[in-house]
Backbone as JSON Lines, residues from 0, in Angstrom:
{"i":0,"aa":"M","n":[-109.01,-20.78,-1.94],"ca":[-108.5,-21.33,-0.71],"c":[-107.27,-20.56,-0.23]}
{"i":1,"aa":"W","n":[-106.38,-20.17,-1.14],"ca":[-105.19,-19.44,-0.73],"c":[-105.55,-18.13,-0.06]}
{"i":2,"aa":"K","n":[-106.65,-17.48,-0.54],"ca":[-107.07,-16.21,0.06],"c":[-107.49,-16.44,1.51]}
{"i":3,"aa":"S","n":[-108.18,-17.55,1.78],"ca":[-108.59,-17.87,3.14],"c":[-107.39,-18.13,4.03]}
{"i":4,"aa":"L","n":[-106.36,-18.78,3.48],"ca":[-105.15,-19.04,4.25],"c":[-104.42,-17.75,4.59]}
{"i":5,"aa":"I","n":[-104.35,-16.85,3.62],"ca":[-103.69,-15.57,3.87],"c":[-104.49,-14.78,4.9]}
{"i":6,"aa":"L","n":[-105.82,-14.77,4.77],"ca":[-106.66,-14.09,5.74],"c":[-106.45,-14.68,7.13]}
{"i":7,"aa":"A","n":[-106.41,-15.99,7.23],"ca":[-106.19,-16.63,8.53],"c":[-104.85,-16.22,9.11]}
{"i":8,"aa":"A","n":[-103.82,-16.14,8.28],"ca":[-102.5,-15.72,8.76],"c":[-102.53,-14.28,9.23]}
{"i":9,"aa":"M","n":[-103.22,-13.41,8.49],"ca":[-103.3,-12.0,8.89],"c":[-104.07,-11.85,10.2]}
{"i":10,"aa":"L","n":[-105.17,-12.58,10.32],"ca":[-105.95,-12.49,11.54],"c":[-105.2,-13.1,12.72]}
{"i":11,"aa":"A","n":[-104.44,-14.16,12.48],"ca":[-103.62,-14.75,13.53],"c":[-102.57,-13.76,14.0]}
{"i":12,"aa":"G","n":[-101.99,-13.03,13.04],"ca":[-101.01,-12.0,13.4],"c":[-101.65,-10.91,14.24]}
{"i":13,"aa":"A","n":[-102.88,-10.53,13.88],"ca":[-103.59,-9.52,14.66],"c":[-103.92,-10.06,16.05]}
{"i":14,"aa":"A","n":[-104.28,-11.33,16.13],"ca":[-104.62,-11.93,17.42],"c":[-103.38,-12.06,18.3]}
{"i":15,"aa":"A","n":[-102.23,-12.32,17.65],"ca":[-100.99,-12.47,18.41],"c":[-100.65,-11.18,19.13]}
{"i":16,"aa":"S","n":[-101.01,-10.05,18.55],"ca":[-100.8,-8.78,19.22],"c":[-102.13,-8.36,19.85]}
{"i":17,"aa":"A","n":[-102.71,-9.26,20.65],"ca":[-104.03,-9.07,21.24],"c":[-104.13,-7.73,21.95]}
{"i":18,"aa":"A","n":[-105.34,-7.21,21.94],"ca":[-105.58,-5.91,22.54],"c":[-105.28,-5.94,24.04]}
{"i":19,"aa":"P","n":[-104.62,-4.9,24.5],"ca":[-104.39,-4.81,25.94],"c":[-105.73,-4.67,26.67]}
{"i":20,"aa":"A","n":[-105.77,-5.1,27.91],"ca":[-106.98,-4.95,28.71],"c":[-107.37,-3.48,28.74]}
{"i":21,"aa":"G","n":[-108.65,-3.21,28.57],"ca":[-109.15,-1.84,28.63],"c":[-109.19,-1.13,27.3]}
{"i":22,"aa":"V","n":[-108.72,-1.78,26.23],"ca":[-108.75,-1.17,24.9],"c":[-109.62,-2.04,24.01]}
{"i":23,"aa":"S","n":[-110.61,-1.42,23.35],"ca":[-111.52,-2.19,22.5],"c":[-111.93,-1.36,21.28]}
{"i":24,"aa":"L","n":[-112.49,-2.06,20.3],"ca":[-112.9,-1.45,19.04],"c":[-114.37,-1.68,18.79]}
{"i":25,"aa":"T","n":[-115.04,-0.65,18.29],"ca":[-116.4,-0.77,17.78],"c":[-116.4,-0.21,16.37]}
{"i":26,"aa":"A","n":[-116.96,-0.96,15.43],"ca":[-117.09,-0.51,14.05],"c":[-118.57,-0.52,13.69]}
{"i":27,"aa":"T","n":[-119.07,0.6,13.2],"ca":[-120.5,0.72,12.91],"c":[-120.71,1.14,11.46]}
{"i":28,"aa":"L","n":[-121.53,0.38,10.77],"ca":[-121.98,0.72,9.41],"c":[-123.46,1.05,9.49]}
{"i":29,"aa":"P","n":[-123.99,1.75,8.48],"ca":[-125.45,1.91,8.43],"c":[-126.1,0.52,8.38]}
{"i":30,"aa":"P","n":[-127.25,0.33,9.02],"ca":[-127.88,-1.0,9.02],"c":[-128.31,-1.45,7.63]}
{"i":31,"aa":"V","n":[-128.59,-0.49,6.74],"ca":[-128.94,-0.81,5.35],"c":[-128.03,0.02,4.46]}
{"i":32,"aa":"I","n":[-127.36,-0.66,3.53],"ca":[-126.5,0.03,2.57],"c":[-127.12,-0.13,1.2]}
{"i":33,"aa":"Y","n":[-127.32,1.0,0.52],"ca":[-127.89,0.98,-0.82],"c":[-126.76,0.82,-1.83]}
{"i":34,"aa":"M","n":[-126.84,-0.26,-2.61],"ca":[-125.82,-0.55,-3.62],"c":[-126.47,-0.77,-4.97]}
{"i":35,"aa":"T","n":[-125.83,-0.23,-5.99],"ca":[-126.28,-0.52,-7.34],"c":[-125.82,-1.94,-7.68]}
{"i":36,"aa":"P","n":[-126.49,-2.61,-8.61],"ca":[-126.12,-3.99,-8.93],"c":[-124.79,-4.1,-9.69]}
{"i":37,"aa":"S","n":[-124.21,-2.99,-10.06],"ca":[-122.89,-3.03,-10.7],"c":[-122.11,-1.79,-10.26]}
{"i":38,"aa":"G","n":[-120.82,-1.92,-10.29],"ca":[-119.98,-0.78,-9.94],"c":[-119.79,-0.64,-8.44]}
{"i":39,"aa":"P","n":[-118.98,0.35,-8.08],"ca":[-118.66,0.54,-6.66],"c":[-119.76,1.24,-5.88]}
{"i":40,"aa":"S","n":[-119.84,0.93,-4.61],"ca":[-120.73,1.61,-3.67],"c":[-119.9,1.97,-2.45]}
{"i":41,"aa":"V","n":[-120.07,3.18,-1.98],"ca":[-119.26,3.7,-0.87],"c":[-120.09,3.75,0.4]}
{"i":42,"aa":"A","n":[-119.48,3.35,1.5],"ca":[-120.11,3.44,2.82],"c":[-119.07,3.95,3.81]}
{"i":43,"aa":"T","n":[-119.54,4.61,4.84],"ca":[-118.65,5.11,5.89],"c":[-118.79,4.25,7.13]}
{"i":44,"aa":"V","n":[-117.67,3.76,7.62],"ca":[-117.62,3.0,8.86],"c":[-117.21,3.97,9.97]}
{"i":45,"aa":"I","n":[-117.98,4.0,11.03],"ca":[-117.6,4.79,12.2],"c":[-116.81,3.87,13.12]}
{"i":46,"aa":"V","n":[-115.55,4.22,13.32],"ca":[-114.63,3.41,14.1],"c":[-114.39,4.1,15.44]}
{"i":47,"aa":"A","n":[-114.64,3.39,16.53],"ca":[-114.41,3.95,17.86],"c":[-113.46,3.04,18.62]}
{"i":48,"aa":"V","n":[-112.34,3.6,19.06],"ca":[-111.4,2.87,19.89],"c":[-111.58,3.4,21.31]}
{"i":49,"aa":"A","n":[-112.01,2.52,22.2],"ca":[-112.19,2.9,23.6],"c":[-110.94,2.53,24.38]}
{"i":50,"aa":"N","n":[-110.56,3.42,25.29],"ca":[-109.42,3.16,26.16],"c":[-109.85,3.52,27.58]}
{"i":51,"aa":"T","n":[-110.13,2.5,28.37],"ca":[-110.61,2.73,29.74],"c":[-109.5,2.61,30.77]}
{"i":52,"aa":"T","n":[-108.24,2.58,30.31],"ca":[-107.12,2.4,31.23],"c":[-106.76,3.67,31.98]}
{"i":53,"aa":"G","n":[-107.16,4.83,31.45],"ca":[-106.81,6.1,32.07],"c":[-105.45,6.62,31.64]}
{"i":54,"aa":"A","n":[-104.78,5.91,30.75],"ca":[-103.46,6.33,30.25],"c":[-103.34,5.94,28.79]}
{"i":55,"aa":"P","n":[-102.48,6.61,28.02],"ca":[-102.27,6.19,26.63],"c":[-101.76,4.75,26.57]}
{"i":56,"aa":"V","n":[-102.16,4.04,25.51],"ca":[-101.75,2.65,25.31],"c":[-101.18,2.53,23.9]}
{"i":57,"aa":"R","n":[-100.02,1.91,23.76],"ca":[-99.37,1.76,22.45],"c":[-99.79,0.44,21.8]}
{"i":58,"aa":"L","n":[-100.24,0.57,20.53],"ca":[-100.59,-0.59,19.71],"c":[-99.58,-0.68,18.57]}
{"i":59,"aa":"T","n":[-99.23,-1.9,18.16],"ca":[-98.26,-2.09,17.09],"c":[-98.77,-3.14,16.12]}
{"i":60,"aa":"V","n":[-98.58,-2.89,14.83],"ca":[-98.91,-3.85,13.77],"c":[-97.66,-4.08,12.93]}
{"i":61,"aa":"P","n":[-97.58,-5.21,12.21],"ca":[-96.36,-5.55,11.47],"c":[-95.98,-4.58,10.35]}
{"i":62,"aa":"N","n":[-96.99,-3.95,9.7],"ca":[-96.7,-3.0,8.61],"c":[-97.89,-2.06,8.42]}
{"i":63,"aa":"S","n":[-97.72,-1.07,7.57],"ca":[-98.74,-0.03,7.44],"c":[-100.08,-0.53,6.92]}
{"i":64,"aa":"C","n":[-100.09,-1.53,6.04],"ca":[-101.4,-1.98,5.56],"c":[-102.12,-2.82,6.61]}
{"i":65,"aa":"G","n":[-101.42,-3.25,7.65],"ca":[-102.06,-3.96,8.75],"c":[-102.84,-3.06,9.68]}
{"i":66,"aa":"I","n":[-102.77,-1.76,9.46],"ca":[-103.5,-0.81,10.31],"c":[-105.0,-0.99,10.12]}
{"i":67,"aa":"S","n":[-105.44,-1.18,8.88],"ca":[-106.86,-1.26,8.58],"c":[-107.12,-2.41,7.6]}
{"i":68,"aa":"L","n":[-107.72,-3.49,8.09],"ca":[-108.06,-4.66,7.27],"c":[-109.55,-4.94,7.43]}
{"i":69,"aa":"W","n":[-110.18,-5.43,6.37],"ca":[-111.6,-5.76,6.47],"c":[-111.97,-6.85,5.47]}
{"i":70,"aa":"N","n":[-113.05,-7.53,5.8],"ca":[-113.67,-8.44,4.85],"c":[-115.14,-8.56,5.2]}
{"i":71,"aa":"V","n":[-115.91,-9.05,4.23],"ca":[-117.35,-9.22,4.38],"c":[-117.68,-10.67,4.13]}
{"i":72,"aa":"T","n":[-118.54,-11.24,4.99],"ca":[-119.04,-12.6,4.78],"c":[-120.56,-12.56,4.7]}
{"i":73,"aa":"D","n":[-121.11,-13.53,3.98],"ca":[-122.57,-13.63,3.9],"c":[-123.1,-14.42,5.1]}
{"i":74,"aa":"S","n":[-124.4,-14.66,5.12],"ca":[-125.02,-15.34,6.27],"c":[-124.57,-16.78,6.44]}
{"i":75,"aa":"Q","n":[-123.95,-17.37,5.4],"ca":[-123.42,-18.73,5.5],"c":[-121.93,-18.72,5.84]}
{"i":76,"aa":"G","n":[-121.34,-17.54,6.0],"ca":[-119.92,-17.45,6.34],"c":[-118.98,-17.44,5.14]}
{"i":77,"aa":"N","n":[-119.54,-17.34,3.93],"ca":[-118.71,-17.29,2.72],"c":[-118.11,-15.9,2.55]}
{"i":78,"aa":"D","n":[-116.82,-15.84,2.17],"ca":[-116.17,-14.56,1.88],"c":[-116.8,-13.92,0.66]}
{"i":79,"aa":"I","n":[-117.11,-12.63,0.76],"ca":[-117.65,-11.89,-0.37],"c":[-116.56,-11.01,-0.98]}
{"i":80,"aa":"E","n":[-115.92,-10.21,-0.17],"ca":[-114.81,-9.38,-0.62],"c":[-114.12,-8.79,0.58]}
{"i":81,"aa":"G","n":[-113.01,-8.11,0.33],"ca":[-112.33,-7.44,1.44],"c":[-110.95,-6.95,1.07]}
{"i":82,"aa":"R","n":[-110.36,-6.32,2.02],"ca":[-108.96,-5.87,1.92],"c":[-108.22,-6.58,3.03]}
{"i":83,"aa":"T","n":[-107.7,-7.77,2.7],"ca":[-107.08,-8.61,3.72],"c":[-105.65,-8.99,3.38]}
{"i":84,"aa":"I","n":[-105.23,-8.72,2.16],"ca":[-103.91,-9.16,1.74],"c":[-102.93,-8.0,1.85]}
{"i":85,"aa":"C","n":[-101.86,-8.24,2.59],"ca":[-100.8,-7.25,2.76],"c":[-99.49,-7.87,2.32]}
{"i":86,"aa":"P","n":[-98.58,-7.06,1.8],"ca":[-97.25,-7.61,1.56],"c":[-96.64,-7.97,2.92]}
{"i":87,"aa":"M","n":[-95.94,-9.05,2.97],"ca":[-95.36,-9.49,4.24],"c":[-94.03,-8.8,4.54]}
{"i":88,"aa":"I","n":[-94.02,-7.51,4.38],"ca":[-92.84,-6.7,4.67],"c":[-92.93,-6.29,6.13]}
{"i":89,"aa":"Y","n":[-91.9,-6.59,6.9],"ca":[-91.92,-6.27,8.32],"c":[-91.36,-4.86,8.53]}
{"i":90,"aa":"Q","n":[-92.26,-3.92,8.71],"ca":[-91.93,-2.53,9.02],"c":[-92.93,-2.08,10.07]}
{"i":91,"aa":"P","n":[-92.69,-2.43,11.34],"ca":[-93.67,-2.18,12.4],"c":[-94.15,-0.73,12.44]}
{"i":92,"aa":"Q","n":[-95.43,-0.6,12.69],"ca":[-96.08,0.7,12.84],"c":[-96.69,0.72,14.24]}
{"i":93,"aa":"S","n":[-96.58,1.85,14.91],"ca":[-97.14,1.97,16.26],"c":[-98.04,3.19,16.35]}
{"i":94,"aa":"W","n":[-98.99,3.09,17.26],"ca":[-99.92,4.19,17.51],"c":[-100.22,4.2,18.99]}
{"i":95,"aa":"S","n":[-100.21,5.36,19.57],"ca":[-100.54,5.5,20.98],"c":[-102.0,5.92,21.09]}
{"i":96,"aa":"V","n":[-102.83,5.02,21.61],"ca":[-104.26,5.31,21.78],"c":[-104.38,6.3,22.94]}
{"i":97,"aa":"P","n":[-104.96,7.47,22.7],"ca":[-105.11,8.45,23.79],"c":[-105.96,7.88,24.92]}
{"i":98,"aa":"A","n":[-105.76,8.39,26.11],"ca":[-106.52,7.94,27.28],"c":[-108.02,8.1,27.06]}
{"i":99,"aa":"A","n":[-108.41,9.09,26.29],"ca":[-109.83,9.34,26.02],"c":[-110.36,8.48,24.87]}
{"i":100,"aa":"G","n":[-109.51,7.71,24.22],"ca":[-109.94,6.93,23.06],"c":[-109.95,7.79,21.81]}
{"i":101,"aa":"R","n":[-110.56,7.27,20.74],"ca":[-110.56,8.01,19.48],"c":[-111.67,7.5,18.57]}
{"i":102,"aa":"H","n":[-112.26,8.41,17.8],"ca":[-113.26,8.07,16.78],"c":[-112.72,8.47,15.42]}
{"i":103,"aa":"D","n":[-112.96,7.62,14.42],"ca":[-112.57,7.92,13.04],"c":[-113.71,7.52,12.12]}
{"i":104,"aa":"N","n":[-113.76,8.15,10.96],"ca":[-114.64,7.72,9.88],"c":[-113.76,7.13,8.81]}
{"i":105,"aa":"V","n":[-114.08,5.9,8.38],"ca":[-113.29,5.2,7.37],"c":[-114.21,4.92,6.18]}
{"i":106,"aa":"T","n":[-113.75,5.3,4.99],"ca":[-114.53,5.06,3.78],"c":[-114.18,3.69,3.23]}
{"i":107,"aa":"I","n":[-115.22,2.9,2.96],"ca":[-115.06,1.57,2.38],"c":[-115.76,1.56,1.02]}
{"i":108,"aa":"V","n":[-115.09,1.03,0.02],"ca":[-115.69,0.92,-1.31],"c":[-116.03,-0.56,-1.53]}
{"i":109,"aa":"F","n":[-117.32,-0.82,-1.66],"ca":[-117.81,-2.17,-1.9],"c":[-118.08,-2.36,-3.39]}
{"i":110,"aa":"D","n":[-117.94,-3.59,-3.87],"ca":[-118.28,-3.95,-5.24],"c":[-119.73,-4.41,-5.24]}
{"i":111,"aa":"G","n":[-120.63,-3.52,-5.65],"ca":[-122.07,-3.79,-5.6],"c":[-122.5,-5.05,-6.32]}
{"i":112,"aa":"A","n":[-121.75,-5.48,-7.32],"ca":[-122.12,-6.69,-8.08],"c":[-121.98,-7.96,-7.25]}
{"i":113,"aa":"K","n":[-121.25,-7.9,-6.14],"ca":[-121.01,-9.09,-5.33],"c":[-122.08,-9.31,-4.25]}
{"i":114,"aa":"Y","n":[-123.04,-8.4,-4.16],"ca":[-124.04,-8.45,-3.09],"c":[-125.43,-8.63,-3.64]}
{"i":115,"aa":"R","n":[-126.29,-9.28,-2.83],"ca":[-127.68,-9.52,-3.21],"c":[-128.6,-8.69,-2.32]}
{"i":116,"aa":"A","n":[-129.59,-8.08,-2.93],"ca":[-130.57,-7.3,-2.17],"c":[-131.27,-8.18,-1.15]}
{"i":117,"aa":"G","n":[-131.47,-7.64,0.04],"ca":[-132.17,-8.36,1.09],"c":[-131.29,-9.26,1.93]}
{"i":118,"aa":"E","n":[-130.1,-9.58,1.46],"ca":[-129.17,-10.46,2.18],"c":[-128.56,-9.71,3.36]}
{"i":119,"aa":"I","n":[-128.3,-10.44,4.42],"ca":[-127.61,-9.87,5.6],"c":[-126.16,-10.31,5.54]}
{"i":120,"aa":"Y","n":[-125.27,-9.33,5.72],"ca":[-123.82,-9.57,5.65],"c":[-123.17,-9.15,6.96]}
{"i":121,"aa":"T","n":[-121.99,-9.72,7.22],"ca":[-121.2,-9.33,8.39],"c":[-119.92,-8.67,7.91]}
{"i":122,"aa":"F","n":[-119.68,-7.49,8.42],"ca":[-118.47,-6.73,8.12],"c":[-117.5,-6.97,9.26]}
{"i":123,"aa":"H","n":[-116.35,-7.54,8.93],"ca":[-115.31,-7.85,9.92],"c":[-114.21,-6.8,9.75]}
{"i":124,"aa":"Y","n":[-113.93,-6.06,10.79],"ca":[-112.96,-4.97,10.69],"c":[-111.84,-5.15,11.7]}
{"i":125,"aa":"R","n":[-110.61,-4.95,11.23],"ca":[-109.42,-5.0,12.09],"c":[-108.73,-3.65,11.99]}
{"i":126,"aa":"Y","n":[-108.48,-3.04,13.13],"ca":[-107.88,-1.71,13.18],"c":[-106.81,-1.72,14.26]}
{"i":127,"aa":"W","n":[-105.57,-1.58,13.84],"ca":[-104.44,-1.62,14.77],"c":[-104.45,-2.9,15.6]}
{"i":128,"aa":"G","n":[-104.85,-4.02,15.0],"ca":[-104.86,-5.29,15.69],"c":[-106.1,-5.54,16.54]}
{"i":129,"aa":"L","n":[-106.98,-4.55,16.64],"ca":[-108.24,-4.71,17.37],"c":[-109.28,-5.22,16.39]}
{"i":130,"aa":"A","n":[-110.26,-5.98,16.85],"ca":[-111.26,-6.57,15.96],"c":[-112.67,-6.2,16.38]}
{"i":131,"aa":"A","n":[-113.52,-5.97,15.37],"ca":[-114.94,-5.71,15.6],"c":[-115.73,-6.22,14.4]}
{"i":132,"aa":"D","n":[-116.94,-6.67,14.64],"ca":[-117.83,-7.13,13.59],"c":[-119.15,-6.38,13.71]}
{"i":133,"aa":"T","n":[-119.78,-6.15,12.57],"ca":[-121.1,-5.53,12.56],"c":[-121.88,-6.09,11.37]}
{"i":134,"aa":"I","n":[-123.19,-6.12,11.46],"ca":[-124.0,-6.64,10.37],"c":[-124.66,-5.5,9.61]}
{"i":135,"aa":"F","n":[-124.97,-5.77,8.33],"ca":[-125.69,-4.81,7.51],"c":[-126.48,-5.57,6.47]}
{"i":136,"aa":"K","n":[-127.43,-4.88,5.89],"ca":[-128.31,-5.47,4.88],"c":[-128.16,-4.65,3.6]}
{"i":137,"aa":"I","n":[-128.38,-5.27,2.46],"ca":[-128.27,-4.59,1.17],"c":[-129.67,-4.28,0.62]}
{"i":138,"aa":"A","n":[-129.79,-3.06,0.09],"ca":[-131.01,-2.67,-0.63],"c":[-130.58,-2.07,-1.96]}
{"i":139,"aa":"R","n":[-131.39,-2.2,-2.95],"ca":[-131.11,-1.6,-4.25],"c":[-131.9,-0.3,-4.38]}
{"i":140,"aa":"P","n":[-131.28,0.74,-4.9],"ca":[-131.98,2.03,-5.05],"c":[-133.09,1.94,-6.08]}
């Protein structure tokens, strides 16, 4: 329960610094991720920040670990795993989103033992206070 409360606080903080109009996030994972039933499995998230304002836009988060937060839920909404806990040290970080936007590849390490083959999961990603969700399915090699 405490993990859910901390996650809610982190997401509330991200929502409090809501995205300016014209700035949005898309996070894309492969539709099927192959995971072994034990040990880590690596996947690449393609992160796209769109900026349709025609000018750079500054985004700010409370600290450096708030730049990239994620968690995974199953089809019933249960938390599976994630990187959602940050020390509550206030050291603001800022980034100026270029007028053209930006694409990044982010490596995520999943714990394969926490996932079931055939199950559909939702990946919730927060990047510089912007939020995006995407679904994926697990297959075993």
